[in-house]
N, C-alpha and C positions, 0 to 999 in steps of 0.2 A: 839128652843131656847126657855124657858117659860120664864115668864113676870118676874120674880126676877134678872136674865141672862141680859133680854134687858135692866132693867132699871140700872142694874150695868155698862152696857155696855154704857148708855146714861150718865151716871155718870163721867166715866171714858173719855170720849170723851168731856164735858163740863168742867172737870180736867185740861186735855190736851192742849184744846182752851185757857183757861184762863192762864195758863204757858205761852203759845205762844204769849200771848197778851203784857203780864208782861215781857216777855224777850226782845221785839220788843221796848217794853215803857223802858226799862233800857237801851237798846242801843242808842235809840234816846238822852235820859239823860245824857249818857256818853259821846253822840259825841257833845252834846250842850257842855258841860262843857268843852270840850277841845278846841272847838273853843274860848271859852270865855276866856279860859286860856291861848291860844296864843294871842287874842286880848288885854286882860290884860298885858300880857308880852311886847308887844311892844309899848302898851300905857307908862308902866313905863321906858322900855328901850329907848323910845323917849325922856322923860321928863329928867332922869339921862345923856342920852348923849348930849343932849342941855348944860345942866348945865359943863359935862365935858370938852365938845369941845369950852367952853366959859370961862373958868377956869379963866382968866385973869378979869373977870366982877365980879365972885363970889370969895367969901373967900376960905381959904384953908380950914375951917370946913366944909361950904356948901359943896364942890368936894368932899371932904373925906368922907363925909354922901351919896353923891349922889351915889359914888363907892360901898359903903357897901349895901346903898339899891339897887343897879342895882344887885350886887353879892348873897345878901341875896333872892331878887323875883327871881333871875332866878334859883336859887336852890331848892325854895320852889315851884314851878311850875312846874320842872321837876321832882321832888318826887311826887307830889300830880298827877300829870298828869299820871304816870308810875302807882301808886298805884291803883287809881281809875279809870283812863280809860282803861291801856294797861294789867296792871296785869292780869295774869291768873287766878287769884282766883276769876275776878272778869265773868267770864265767864260764860254762864248756858247751861248746856247741855239736850234738849229737848228730854227724852223718853217717851214712851207709860205709862200710868200709871196702872198697871195691878197688882192684887196680888202678881204677882211674883218679878213685880220692882218696888212695893212700897218704898219709901223714908222714913225712918225711922222720925218720929217726923213731917210729912204731913198731917196726919189726924186731920181734927174739932172735 
């Protein structure tokens, strides 16, 4: 192996390690977003549930608003979680970066 090939191999390894680290970081971020969304949904559901279960204390408008907020938040959290956390387009496939498998547009 000549010097140019050794340097190319070193750069390919470095690029692969960088992509591996970025993939790990994105996984951690998606996991944190999922837990945050679950916590936020729980908090909103608890507050709205309190209003709905004590509807005699609150006005009809407040109870209706709580129901609308609960439904909207549930739909928004589920859609966001599916799109950003569980969606198949968010998975990163790690492949060796060689001349035969270079991804178009990946070069600096």
